[in-house]
C-alpha positions in Angstrom: 95.7 101.2 45.3 94.4 98.2 46.3 94.0 97.6 50.2 95.3 94.3 51.5 92.2 92.1 53.3 93.2 91.5 56.8 94.1 88.5 57.9 92.4 85.7 60.2 93.8 83.2 61.9 91.2 80.6 63.0 92.1 77.6 65.1 90.6 74.6 65.5 90.4 71.3 67.1 92.5 68.9 65.5 89.5 66.2 65.1 87.8 69.0 63.0 90.1 67.7 59.4 91.9 70.2 57.6 90.3 71.0 53.6 86.6 70.4 55.4 88.0 73.6 57.8 89.6 75.4 55.2 85.6 75.2 53.4 83.4 75.5 56.3 84.2 78.8 57.9 84.6 80.1 61.0 80.6 81.1 62.0 82.1 84.3 63.5 84.5 84.7 60.1 81.7 84.3 57.6 79.2 87.3 59.7 82.6 89.5 58.8 81.8 88.7 55.3 78.1 89.2 55.4 78.4 92.4 57.1 80.5 93.7 53.5 84.0 93.3 55.3 87.2 91.2 53.2 88.6 88.9 55.2 91.1 86.2 54.3 90.9 83.2 56.3 93.7 81.4 58.3 92.5 77.6 59.1 95.2 75.8 60.8 94.7 73.0 64.1 95.7 72.7 67.7 99.4 71.1 66.6 100.2 74.2 64.1 99.1 77.0 66.2 101.9 79.7 66.7 104.2 79.0 69.6 105.2 82.4 69.6 103.8 85.7 69.5 105.3 86.1 66.3 103.5 84.4 64.5 100.3 85.6 65.3 101.9 88.8 63.9 100.2 89.3 60.7 97.1 89.1 62.2 93.9 90.7 62.7 92.6 88.3 65.0 92.6 85.0 66.3 89.3 82.7 66.3 89.3 79.6 68.4 87.1 78.2 67.4 86.4 74.7 68.1 89.6 73.8 69.2 89.4 73.6 73.7 92.1 76.0 75.0 93.2 73.6 77.0 94.6 71.0 74.2 97.2 74.2 73.2 100.0 73.9 74.9 101.7 76.4 77.6 103.6 78.0 74.2 100.6 78.6 72.6 98.3 79.9 75.5 101.5 82.4 76.0 101.7 83.5 72.5 98.7 83.9 71.9 98.5 86.0 75.8 101.4 88.0 74.3 99.9 88.5 71.1 96.9 90.1 72.8 99.3 92.3 75.1 100.5 94.1 71.8 97.0 95.0 71.1 95.8 91.2 69.4 91.9 90.3 69.5 90.8 87.1 70.1 87.6 85.8 70.4 86.0 83.0 71.2 83.0 82.1 69.4 79.9 80.1 70.3 79.5 77.0 70.7 82.9 75.6 72.5 81.4 72.6 73.7 85.3 71.6 73.7 85.3 73.4 77.5 83.5 75.8 80.0 86.5 78.5 79.2 86.1 79.7 83.4 88.3 76.6 84.0 90.9 77.2 81.4 94.0 79.6 81.3 91.6 82.2 79.4 89.9 82.9 82.9 91.2 85.8 83.9 90.5 87.2 80.4 86.8 86.4 80.2 84.9 89.1 80.3 81.0 87.5 81.2 80.6 84.3 83.0 79.6 81.4 80.9 76.3 79.4 82.5 75.4 77.4 79.8 74.4 76.7 76.3 71.1 76.8 74.5 69.6 76.1 70.7 67.4 79.2 69.3 66.1 81.0 66.6 66.4 84.4 67.1 68.7 86.8 69.1 66.8 89.7 71.7 69.4 92.7 71.4 68.4 95.7 73.7 70.8 99.2 73.5 69.3 101.4 75.4 65.5 101.4 75.1 65.1 100.1 72.5 65.4 96.3 71.0 65.8 94.7 68.4 64.9 90.6 66.9 67.3 88.9 64.8 65.4 86.1 63.3 67.9 83.2 62.4 68.3 81.0 58.9 68.0 77.8 61.2 68.4 76.7 65.3 72.1 77.4 66.4 73.3 76.6 69.9 73.8 79.8 71.7 76.2 79.8 74.5 74.7 81.6 77.2 76.6 84.2 79.2 75.9 86.3 82.0 77.5 89.9 82.8 81.0 88.9 85.8 79.6 89.3 88.9 82.3 92.1 89.7 82.2 94.6 87.3 85.3 96.1 86.0 86.8 99.2 83.8 88.3 96.6 81.6 85.2 94.4 80.7 81.9 96.2 78.2 79.7 94.4 76.8 78.4 95.5 73.3 74.7 93.2 72.6 72.8 91.7 75.4 69.6 91.5 76.7 67.1 91.8 79.9 68.9 88.0 80.8 72.2 87.2 78.5 75.8 89.0 77.1 75.6 88.0 73.5 78.9 90.2 72.3 81.7 91.4 75.3 85.0 92.4 75.3 87.8 92.5 78.3 91.3 94.6 78.0 94.5 92.9 77.7 97.0 94.3 77.5 96.5 96.9 74.0 94.4 94.3 73.0 91.3 92.1 73.7 89.4 88.9 74.4 86.1 88.7 72.9 83.1 86.4 73.8 80.8 85.7 71.6 76.8 83.8 72.0 76.7 82.9 68.7 
């Protein structure tokens, strides 16, 4: 029995041309593939993003790649919120230079505070008493996230070092919003 690969919807800025976006997959999608995961990417620009939750029903995750969250209209925003409430996963990867998400409609759902960005050639991750350094093949822009001032049971930090959060999630209904530094 063949198992279908999960569908990952990638929402990009309207300035990104869609044919190039198909060839230039999201960094998160590329990491999933590198880790041995089979995924089917479905890139679209903000104007094509669903305006009802049902438009995301087949998606294992939605990645707000180069799309400014504020460029989504009210119906598209509500569709993403409803998608998360119903169990969907929305990923906000870096770099998202479009807008500080803490100043957008995503603010109540963020699991960490964005404080800036930087270029890096390594990512350090501390787990328990140990730490691991991941060397990157080329310098990349990392978003600097810090833990929230008010900890919450709905927030989980998945990967961090002594200064920055690299992956964090916040439960939203049955689903979650995920932020990454990379």
